N, C-alpha and C positions, 0 to 999 in steps of 0.2 A: 260846110262842115260844122258839126256841133261840138260841144265841149268834150264829150266822151271820145269822139273820133280824133280830135286834136290831141288829147292826152295819150291815146294809144299810138298815134303817129310819132309823137315826141319820144315815147318810151322805145319804140321800134328803132328810131334813128339813133338814139343814145346807145342802144344795145349793139347796133351795127358798128357804130364808131368805136365802142369799147372793144369789140372783137378785132376790128382792124388795128387798133393800137396794140392789143396784146400780141397779135401776129407780127406786127412791125417791130415791136420791142424785142421779141424773140429772135428775129432775124438779125438784128443789130447785136444782141448779146452773144449770139453764136459766132460772130465775126471778131475774134480777138487777134491781136498782133502776135502774141506769144503765149504758149502754154508751158508752164514750168513742170518739168518731169522730176527734177531733183533739185533741192536746195538744202545743203547740209554742211556742217563744219566738222571736220575730223581732226582730232588732236595729233600733233606731230611728236613722236617719241624719238629717243636717241637711236633706235633701231629701225625707224621708218625709212624704207627704201623708195617707195613710190605711192602715189594715190591714183586710183583708176575709176573709170565709169564704163560699164557694159550696157549696151542698149540692144534689145531684141525686138524685131518686127513680128507682127502677128503672122499666122500661117498663110492667110490669103488676104491680100490688100485690094482685091477686085480691080486691078489696074490703076490704083491710086498711088502706088509707091514708085520709087523709094521715097522715104521721108528724111528730110534734112533735120539733124539735131545739132544744135549749137552747145558746145561744152566749154566751160571756163573753169580753170583752177586758179584760185587766188590765195597767195600766202598772206597770213595775218599775223602781225606782231602786236600782242596785247599790251606790252609795256609802253610802247610809244604810239600806239593806235594807227600804225601805218599798214598799208597793204600793197601788194605787188601782184599783177597778173603774171602767173608763171607759165601758163599755156592756154591758148584759145584755139579751138579747132571746130570744124563742122564734120559730122559723121553723116554718111548717106546710108540709111538703114533700109534694106530691102526685106521682102517677105521671108519669114522663117530664117533670118540670119541675125547674127550678133556682131555688132561693131563695137570696138573698144577705143578709148582714149586714155592716156595716162600722162603723168608728169613724174619724172625721176627727181628725187631729192638728194643732193649731195650734202656733205658735212656742213658747209656754210649755210645751206638752206635750213637744215635742222637746227642750227644755232640761231638763225635769224627769225624763224617763224614758229609760233606756238601752235598754229593750226592752219589747215588749208580748207577754204570754202570751195565746194563743188556745186556748180550750177549747170543743169542740163535743161534745155528748153527747145521748143519747136514752134514755128509759126504755122505748121501744117496741122493735119488732123491727128491729135494725140491718141485717138482710139486705134490708130494703126500701129501703135507701140505696145508690145505685149508686156515687157518688163524693163526695168532700169535698176541696175545694181551698182553700188559704189562702195569703196572701202580703201584700206591701206594694205600694203605688202611690207612685211618686215616687222 
């Protein structure tokens, strides 16, 4: 081999290695433990009756559904910095269906918590979820 052939061979090997690393990193990056669909804090008012999350599956899951969605409602007290999990559940969301989770707040909850954090996540393919809506009633 001469210098030109060696240099070309080194460039070709480096290019192949870079392509392999790019595809390898993409495969690892695509494998996440959890995909957050919602993470929001909602204020609790004197009239707040409940906090809800609605999760809707896409029209066609191509045999990949249903998708498990974990939902956690956490009461937050700003004055003392405390928090309490009020409800934790898993929704099984199928194609073209809406599943809901909620937590009902009583008078003592409204007095104890300034807000409620809503977190919805899935370890599955988030692209199978069409929409996620959340809010308060009352």
